[in-house]
GUVO-43871 format. One record per atom (N, C-alpha, C, O): residue in three letters; z, x, y; atom name. Coordinates in nm, 4 decimals, padded with zeros to 6 digits, always signed. Layout:
BEGIN
+------+----------+----------+----------+------+
: guse :       c3 :       c1 :       c2 : kegu :
+------+----------+----------+----------+------+
:  Ala :        Z :        X :        Y :   CA :
...
+------+----------+----------+----------+------+
% end
This chain:
BEGIN
+------+----------+----------+----------+------+
: guse :       c3 :       c1 :       c2 : kegu :
+------+----------+----------+----------+------+
:  Met : -00.9632 : +00.2674 : +02.3277 :    N :
:  Met : -00.9537 : +00.1721 : +02.2183 :   CA :
:  Met : -00.8990 : +00.0407 : +02.2737 :    C :
:  Met : -00.7904 : +00.0365 : +02.3315 :    O :
:  Asp : -00.9744 : -00.0638 : +02.2553 :    N :
:  Asp : -00.9288 : -00.1935 : +02.3020 :   CA :
:  Asp : -00.8989 : -00.2844 : +02.1828 :    C :
:  Asp : -00.9036 : -00.2400 : +02.0681 :    O :
:  Ile : -00.8688 : -00.4095 : +02.2091 :    N :
:  Ile : -00.8272 : -00.5043 : +02.1059 :   CA :
:  Ile : -00.9392 : -00.5303 : +02.0049 :    C :
:  Ile : -00.9118 : -00.5559 : +01.8877 :    O :
:  Asn : -01.0647 : -00.5239 : +02.0493 :    N :
:  Asn : -01.1763 : -00.5489 : +01.9584 :   CA :
:  Asn : -01.1906 : -00.4374 : +01.8551 :    C :
:  Asn : -01.2268 : -00.4637 : +01.7405 :    O :
:  Asp : -01.1625 : -00.3137 : +01.8944 :    N :
:  Asp : -01.1638 : -00.2033 : +01.7983 :   CA :
:  Asp : -01.0537 : -00.2223 : +01.6942 :    C :
:  Asp : -01.0747 : -00.1976 : +01.5754 :    O :
:  Leu : -00.9374 : -00.2657 : +01.7390 :    N :
:  Leu : -00.8260 : -00.2893 : +01.6476 :   CA :
:  Leu : -00.8598 : -00.4032 : +01.5506 :    C :
:  Leu : -00.8270 : -00.3950 : +01.4323 :    O :
:  Arg : -00.9229 : -00.5057 : +01.5982 :    N :
:  Arg : -00.9642 : -00.6173 : +01.5122 :   CA :
:  Arg : -01.0668 : -00.5709 : +01.4090 :    C :
:  Arg : -01.0598 : -00.6093 : +01.2922 :    O :
:  Gly : -01.1604 : -00.4897 : +01.4518 :    N :
:  Gly : -01.2617 : -00.4372 : +01.3602 :   CA :
:  Gly : -01.1998 : -00.3496 : +01.2526 :    C :
:  Gly : -01.2350 : -00.3602 : +01.1351 :    O :
:  Leu : -01.1072 : -00.2627 : +01.2928 :    N :
:  Leu : -01.0413 : -00.1750 : +01.1953 :   CA :
:  Leu : -00.9541 : -00.2540 : +01.0983 :    C :
:  Leu : -00.9486 : -00.2223 : +00.9795 :    O :
:  Ser : -00.8864 : -00.3561 : +01.1483 :    N :
:  Ser : -00.8023 : -00.4355 : +01.0586 :   CA :
:  Ser : -00.8896 : -00.5153 : +00.9625 :    C :
:  Ser : -00.8526 : -00.5324 : +00.8463 :    O :
:  Thr : -01.0030 : -00.5640 : +01.0077 :    N :
:  Thr : -01.0959 : -00.6344 : +00.9195 :   CA :
:  Thr : -01.1487 : -00.5407 : +00.8117 :    C :
:  Thr : -01.1555 : -00.5784 : +00.6948 :    O :
:  Leu : -01.1856 : -00.4207 : +00.8495 :    N :
:  Leu : -01.2335 : -00.3209 : +00.7541 :   CA :
:  Leu : -01.1255 : -00.2864 : +00.6524 :    C :
:  Leu : -01.1537 : -00.2776 : +00.5329 :    O :
:  Phe : -01.0029 : -00.2667 : +00.6982 :    N :
:  Phe : -00.8914 : -00.2349 : +00.6093 :   CA :
:  Phe : -00.8664 : -00.3481 : +00.5097 :    C :
:  Phe : -00.8486 : -00.3226 : +00.3906 :    O :
:  Leu : -00.8649 : -00.4708 : +00.5567 :    N :
:  Leu : -00.8418 : -00.5852 : +00.4683 :   CA :
:  Leu : -00.9563 : -00.6046 : +00.3691 :    C :
:  Leu : -00.9330 : -00.6407 : +00.2537 :    O :
:  Met : -01.0784 : -00.5810 : +00.4128 :    N :
:  Met : -01.1925 : -00.5939 : +00.3229 :   CA :
:  Met : -01.1868 : -00.4881 : +00.2129 :    C :
:  Met : -01.2116 : -00.5190 : +00.0963 :    O :
:  Leu : -01.1547 : -00.3647 : +00.2483 :    N :
:  Leu : -01.1427 : -00.2585 : +00.1492 :   CA :
:  Leu : -01.0256 : -00.2841 : +00.0543 :    C :
:  Leu : -01.0346 : -00.2553 : -00.0651 :    O :
:  Ser : -00.9171 : -00.3374 : +00.1069 :    N :
:  Ser : -00.8032 : -00.3722 : +00.0218 :   CA :
:  Ser : -00.8404 : -00.4814 : -00.0777 :    C :
:  Ser : -00.8023 : -00.4741 : -00.1945 :    O :
:  Phe : -00.9131 : -00.5809 : -00.0332 :    N :
:  Phe : -00.9562 : -00.6894 : -00.1215 :   CA :
:  Phe : -01.0491 : -00.6382 : -00.2299 :    C :
:  Phe : -01.0352 : -00.6762 : -00.3462 :    O :
:  Ile : -01.1433 : -00.5527 : -00.1941 :    N :
:  Ile : -01.2362 : -00.4971 : -00.2921 :   CA :
:  Ile : -01.1596 : -00.4121 : -00.3928 :    C :
:  Ile : -01.1872 : -00.4181 : -00.5127 :    O :
:  Gly : -01.0640 : -00.3334 : -00.3455 :    N :
:  Gly : -00.9823 : -00.2529 : -00.4356 :   CA :
:  Gly : -00.9007 : -00.3383 : -00.5312 :    C :
:  Gly : -00.8880 : -00.3052 : -00.6490 :    O :
:  Leu : -00.8464 : -00.4462 : -00.4817 :    N :
:  Leu : -00.7690 : -00.5379 : -00.5659 :   CA :
:  Leu : -00.8584 : -00.6020 : -00.6719 :    C :
:  Leu : -00.8174 : -00.6156 : -00.7871 :    O :
:  Cys : -00.9781 : -00.6408 : -00.6348 :    N :
:  Cys : -01.0717 : -00.6995 : -00.7318 :   CA :
:  Cys : -01.1096 : -00.5987 : -00.8393 :    C :
:  Cys : -01.1154 : -00.6331 : -00.9573 :    O :
:  Ile : -01.1350 : -00.4759 : -00.8000 :    N :
:  Ile : -01.1687 : -00.3714 : -00.8974 :   CA :
:  Ile : -01.0513 : -00.3492 : -00.9922 :    C :
:  Ile : -01.0708 : -00.3365 : -01.1131 :    O :
:  Trp : -00.9301 : -00.3445 : -00.9386 :    N :
:  Trp : -00.8116 : -00.3264 : -01.0216 :   CA :
:  Trp : -00.7936 : -00.4426 : -01.1185 :    C :
:  Trp : -00.7637 : -00.4214 : -01.2360 :    O :
:  Ala : -00.8116 : -00.5649 : -01.0702 :    N :
:  Ala : -00.7875 : -00.6827 : -01.1527 :   CA :
:  Ala : -00.8889 : -00.6942 : -01.2662 :    C :
:  Ala : -00.8541 : -00.7399 : -01.3750 :    O :
:  Tyr : -01.0111 : -00.6544 : -01.2433 :    N :
:  Tyr : -01.1145 : -00.6679 : -01.3448 :   CA :
:  Tyr : -01.1375 : -00.5399 : -01.4243 :    C :
:  Tyr : -01.2323 : -00.5327 : -01.5026 :    O :
:  Ser : -01.0533 : -00.4396 : -01.4060 :    N :
:  Ser : -01.0708 : -00.3168 : -01.4823 :   CA :
:  Ser : -01.0254 : -00.3391 : -01.6265 :    C :
:  Ser : -00.9407 : -00.4244 : -01.6532 :    O :
:  Gly : -01.0808 : -00.2639 : -01.7166 :    N :
:  Gly : -01.0483 : -00.2778 : -01.8578 :   CA :
:  Gly : -00.9047 : -00.2402 : -01.8906 :    C :
:  Gly : -00.8499 : -00.2870 : -01.9904 :    O :
:  Lys : -00.8438 : -00.1576 : -01.8092 :    N :
:  Lys : -00.7060 : -00.1147 : -01.8344 :   CA :
:  Lys : -00.6070 : -00.2296 : -01.8228 :    C :
:  Lys : -00.5011 : -00.2262 : -01.8855 :    O :
:  Gln : -00.6391 : -00.3299 : -01.7447 :    N :
:  Gln : -00.5480 : -00.4412 : -01.7197 :   CA :
:  Gln : -00.5676 : -00.5573 : -01.8167 :    C :
:  Gln : -00.4861 : -00.6495 : -01.8190 :    O :
:  Arg : -00.6719 : -00.5547 : -01.8953 :    N :
:  Arg : -00.7079 : -00.6684 : -01.9795 :   CA :
:  Arg : -00.5954 : -00.7072 : -02.0756 :    C :
:  Arg : -00.5633 : -00.8254 : -02.0876 :    O :
:  Glu : -00.5352 : -00.6103 : -02.1437 :    N :
:  Glu : -00.4312 : -00.6400 : -02.2421 :   CA :
:  Glu : -00.3085 : -00.7041 : -02.1774 :    C :
:  Glu : -00.2551 : -00.8019 : -02.2297 :    O :
:  Ser : -00.2641 : -00.6506 : -02.0657 :    N :
:  Ser : -00.1463 : -00.7081 : -02.0007 :   CA :
:  Ser : -00.1766 : -00.8477 : -01.9453 :    C :
:  Ser : -00.0893 : -00.9346 : -01.9471 :    O :
:  Phe : -00.2985 : -00.8704 : -01.8962 :    N :
:  Phe : -00.3346 : -01.0030 : -01.8473 :   CA :
:  Phe : -00.3468 : -01.1029 : -01.9622 :    C :
:  Phe : -00.3107 : -01.2196 : -01.9466 :    O :
:  Asn : -00.3979 : -01.0580 : -02.0785 :    N :
:  Asn : -00.4050 : -01.1466 : -02.1940 :   CA :
:  Asn : -00.2660 : -01.1868 : -02.2413 :    C :
:  Asn : -00.2442 : -01.3022 : -02.2783 :    O :
:  Gln : -00.1728 : -01.0938 : -02.2403 :    N :
:  Gln : -00.0353 : -01.1262 : -02.2781 :   CA :
:  Gln : +00.0251 : -01.2255 : -02.1789 :    C :
:  Gln : +00.0923 : -01.3204 : -02.2194 :    O :
:  Ala : +00.0021 : -01.2046 : -02.0519 :    N :
:  Ala : +00.0553 : -01.2954 : -01.9504 :   CA :
:  Ala : -00.0080 : -01.4340 : -01.9624 :    C :
:  Ala : +00.0572 : -01.5349 : -01.9356 :    O :
:  Ala : -00.1339 : -01.4387 : -02.0022 :    N :
:  Ala : -00.2011 : -01.5677 : -02.0162 :   CA :
:  Ala : -00.1437 : -01.6487 : -02.1319 :    C :
:  Ala : -00.1522 : -01.7715 : -02.1309 :    O :
:  Gln : -00.0858 : -01.5829 : -02.2307 :    N :
:  Gln : -00.0305 : -01.6524 : -02.3472 :   CA :
:  Gln : +00.1148 : -01.6945 : -02.3280 :    C :
:  Gln : +00.1684 : -01.7654 : -02.4132 :    O :
:  Leu : +00.1798 : -01.6542 : -02.2212 :    N :
:  Leu : +00.3204 : -01.6877 : -02.1991 :   CA :
:  Leu : +00.3495 : -01.8380 : -02.1968 :    C :
:  Leu : +00.4519 : -01.8785 : -02.2519 :    O :
:  Pro : +00.2663 : -01.9224 : -02.1369 :    N :
:  Pro : +00.2977 : -02.0662 : -02.1392 :   CA :
:  Pro : +00.3000 : -02.1245 : -02.2804 :    C :
:  Pro : +00.3683 : -02.2240 : -02.3047 :    O :
:  Phe : +00.2272 : -02.0648 : -02.3723 :    N :
:  Phe : +00.2205 : -02.1162 : -02.5082 :   CA :
:  Phe : +00.3318 : -02.0623 : -02.5966 :    C :
:  Phe : +00.3519 : -02.1123 : -02.7072 :    O :
:  Ala : +00.4040 : -01.9621 : -02.5505 :    N :
:  Ala : +00.5119 : -01.9036 : -02.6302 :   CA :
:  Ala : +00.6229 : -02.0056 : -02.6531 :    C :
:  Ala : +00.6818 : -02.0090 : -02.7611 :    O :
:  Asp : +00.6521 : -02.0875 : -02.5547 :    N :
:  Asp : +00.7550 : -02.1900 : -02.5697 :   CA :
:  Asp : +00.7147 : -02.2938 : -02.6732 :    C :
:  Asp : +00.7998 : -02.3436 : -02.7469 :    O :
:  Asp : +00.5867 : -02.3270 : -02.6800 :    N :
:  Asp : +00.5400 : -02.4239 : -02.7784 :   CA :
:  Asp : +00.5659 : -02.3749 : -02.9201 :    C :
:  Asp : +00.6096 : -02.4515 : -03.0060 :    O :
:  Glu : +00.5389 : -02.2471 : -02.9442 :    N :
:  Glu : +00.5632 : -02.1909 : -03.0774 :   CA :
:  Glu : +00.7114 : -02.1931 : -03.1117 :    C :
:  Glu : +00.7489 : -02.2248 : -03.2246 :    O :
:  Met : +00.7951 : -02.1599 : -03.0151 :    N :
:  Met : +00.9397 : -02.1600 : -03.0402 :   CA :
:  Met : +00.9885 : -02.3019 : -03.0675 :    C :
:  Met : +01.0727 : -02.3228 : -03.1549 :    O :
:  Asn : +00.9361 : -02.3997 : -02.9933 :    N :
:  Asn : +00.9755 : -02.5388 : -03.0143 :   CA :
:  Asn : +00.9324 : -02.5878 : -03.1522 :    C :
:  Asn : +01.0094 : -02.6552 : -03.2205 :    O :
:  Lys : +00.8113 : -02.5550 : -03.1935 :    N :
:  Lys : +00.7638 : -02.5953 : -03.3258 :   CA :
:  Lys : +00.8508 : -02.5332 : -03.4350 :    C :
:  Lys : +00.8859 : -02.5995 : -03.5326 :    O :
:  Arg : +00.8850 : -02.4059 : -03.4178 :    N :
:  Arg : +00.9672 : -02.3368 : -03.5165 :   CA :
:  Arg : +01.1062 : -02.3996 : -03.5262 :    C :
:  Arg : +01.1583 : -02.4196 : -03.6359 :    O :
:  Ser : +01.1658 : -02.4304 : -03.4112 :    N :
:  Ser : +01.2999 : -02.4881 : -03.4122 :   CA :
:  Ser : +01.2981 : -02.6300 : -03.4690 :    C :
:  Ser : +01.3932 : -02.6713 : -03.5354 :    O :
:  Met : +01.1898 : -02.7051 : -03.4432 :    N :
:  Met : +01.1778 : -02.8395 : -03.5000 :   CA :
:  Met : +01.1678 : -02.8325 : -03.6522 :    C :
:  Met : +01.2291 : -02.9130 : -03.7223 :    O :
:  Arg : +01.0907 : -02.7366 : -03.7032 :    N :
:  Arg : +01.0784 : -02.7204 : -03.8482 :   CA :
:  Arg : +01.2133 : -02.6845 : -03.9095 :    C :
:  Arg : +01.2490 : -02.7337 : -04.0165 :    O :
:  Glu : +01.2874 : -02.5985 : -03.8409 :    N :
:  Glu : +01.4188 : -02.5588 : -03.8931 :   CA :
:  Glu : +01.5157 : -02.6767 : -03.8939 :    C :
:  Glu : +01.5950 : -02.6908 : -03.9870 :    O :
:  Glu : +01.5101 : -02.7611 : -03.7916 :    N :
:  Glu : +01.5981 : -02.8770 : -03.7870 :   CA :
:  Glu : +01.5646 : -02.9756 : -03.8990 :    C :
:  Glu : +01.6543 : -03.0317 : -03.9618 :    O :
:  Val : +01.4358 : -02.9961 : -03.9232 :    N :
:  Val : +01.3941 : -03.0880 : -04.0274 :   CA :
:  Val : +01.4343 : -03.0336 : -04.1646 :    C :
:  Val : +01.4797 : -03.1087 : -04.2510 :    O :
:  Ser : +01.4174 : -02.9036 : -04.1837 :    N :
:  Ser : +01.4514 : -02.8446 : -04.3144 :   CA :
:  Ser : +01.6036 : -02.8410 : -04.3356 :    C :
:  Ser : +01.6479 : -02.8425 : -04.4504 :    O :
:  Asn : +01.6830 : -02.8363 : -04.2315 :    N :
:  Asn : +01.8288 : -02.8350 : -04.2440 :   CA :
:  Asn : +01.8845 : -02.9728 : -04.2728 :    C :
:  Asn : +01.9934 : -02.9836 : -04.3293 :    O :
:  Asp : +01.8137 : -03.0788 : -04.2360 :    N :
:  Asp : +01.8625 : -03.2158 : -04.2576 :   CA :
:  Asp : +01.8416 : -03.2608 : -04.3962 :    C :
:  Asp : +01.8771 : -03.3736 : -04.4305 :    O :
+------+----------+----------+----------+------+
% end
């Protein structure tokens, strides 16, 4: 076994890992958790709007 065999095996391992990661990311089981994570930046906007309404109603 020389360095070229090691390079080939590492390339194969990384390619299979990448394909596995893509399959995992696009599987239906992950959709709900990814949708929740996608909405996190907007959660602060809702809290800010709510607190602004409360401040206006308290004044």
